[in-house]
C-alpha positions, 0 to 999 in steps of 0.5 A, spaced: 499 499 500 501 506 498 503 510 504 501 517 506 507 520 504 507 517 497 500 520 496 503 526 498 509 526 492 504 523 487 501 529 487 506 535 488 509 530 482 502 531 478 502 539 480 509 540 478 507 537 472 501 540 469 503 546 471 510 545 467 506 542 461 502 549 460 508 554 461 512 549 456 506 550 451 506 557 451 512 558 452 514 553 446 509 555 440 511 560 439 519 558 439 516 552 434 513 557 429 520 562 429 524 555 428 519 553 423 519 559 418 525 563 419 530 564 415 535 567 420 542 564 420 540 564 428 536 559 426 541 553 427 544 556 434 537 556 437 535 549 435 541 546 438 540 552 445 533 548 444 535 541 444 540 542 448 537 538 454 537 532 450 545 530 451 546 535 457 547 532 463 541 532 468 545 534 474 550 538 469 544 543 467 541 543 475 548 546 477 548 551 473 541 553 474 542 552 482 548 557 480 543 562 476 538 562 481 542 562 487 542 569 493 548 570 488 547 569 481 543 574 476 536 571 477 536 570 484 538 576 485 533 579 480 527 575 484 530 577 491 529 585 488 523 583 486 520 580 493 520 573 491 526 570 494 530 565 491 528 559 487 533 553 489 529 548 493 522 551 493 517 550 488 517 554 483 525 553 482 522 546 481 516 549 475 522 553 472 528 547 472 522 541 469 520 547 463 527 548 462 529 541 462 522 538 458 521 544 454 525 540 447 519 534 448 514 541 446 517 545 442 520 539 436 513 536 435 510 543 433 516 545 430 515 539 425 508 540 425 508 547 423 513 545 418 508 540 415 503 545 415 507 550 410 505 556 408 499 555 402 494 554 408 495 561 412 495 565 404 489 562 402 487 565 410 490 571 408 485 572 401 480 571 405 483 578 410 484 573 416 488 576 420 494 573 422 492 570 430 485 568 426 489 564 421 493 562 427 487 560 431 483 557 425 487 554 421 494 552 424 493 549 430 487 545 428 492 542 423 497 542 427 493 539 433 497 531 432 503 536 434 500 540 440 497 533 442 504 530 442 508 535 445 502 535 451 503 527 452 511 527 451 512 534 455 508 532 461 510 525 461 518 526 460 516 531 467 513 526 471 520 522 470 525 528 471 530 525 477 536 529 476 535 537 476 529 536 480 533 533 484 539 538 483 535 545 484 529 542 488 532 538 493 529 532 497 523 536 502 517 532 503 510 536 501 514 541 497 519 539 493 520 532 493 517 528 486 516 521 486 523 520 482 527 522 488 522 517 492 523 512 489 530 512 490 529 514 498 526 507 498 531 504 495 536 507 499 532 505 505 531 498 503 524 498 502 524 496 497 516 493 496 514 502 496 519 502 491 516 497 486 509 500 487 511 507 485 516 504 481 512 499 476 506 506 476 511 509 473 514 503 468 505 502 466 505 511 465 510 511 461 508 505 456 501 507 456 504 514 454 509 512 449 503 507 446 498 513 446 504 518 442 505 513 437 497 512 435 497 518 433 503 518 430 501 512 427 494 516 423 498 523 422 505 522 421 506 530 421 506 529 428 513 526 429 516 529 434 524 528 432 523 527 425 
């Protein structure tokens, strides 16, 4: 049976993943749109920066976020001056770290979907005097729906399974920053293998279900492929 601490940890993890996914969609959509259509010479550098968390060790990203958001870092000094305090070892810091670490899993499916749409639907909408904003919401979003679904699924699932980054930035504070991956580590460290099995098995089933759902979407809509 799951303990009260396990349930609290699961609820906290779901909150982090849900909030992070919404923020990643809000931030990732304009980034993906720009990357899909720009001819700027900075496109390659921006693509590399967005994809960097895919190859960067989580502990490295977590370490630099800890420095930047700490009391002596530029972000930490800014948040302190704004009266927000520092972000490390807080729920807000956990969300920021999650967004930065998982955003490639949102931007890349959207970028692929936007690129697959092309310019013809937008040109047709323009001839009907639709504004760029109207065209995006009435034309692009329906056509890119598989990309949005894939981005949401991957972003949410990847945030659920984070360990290194959230441990570095959020620490291991019960009820505040302790997420499910850290809780599994705690159970294993304490030789509580039965509790670890329950949480790890749940994540295994969840991960498989997420991938099955994603590949079902990809089968019906190839443009949604995240790393095409």
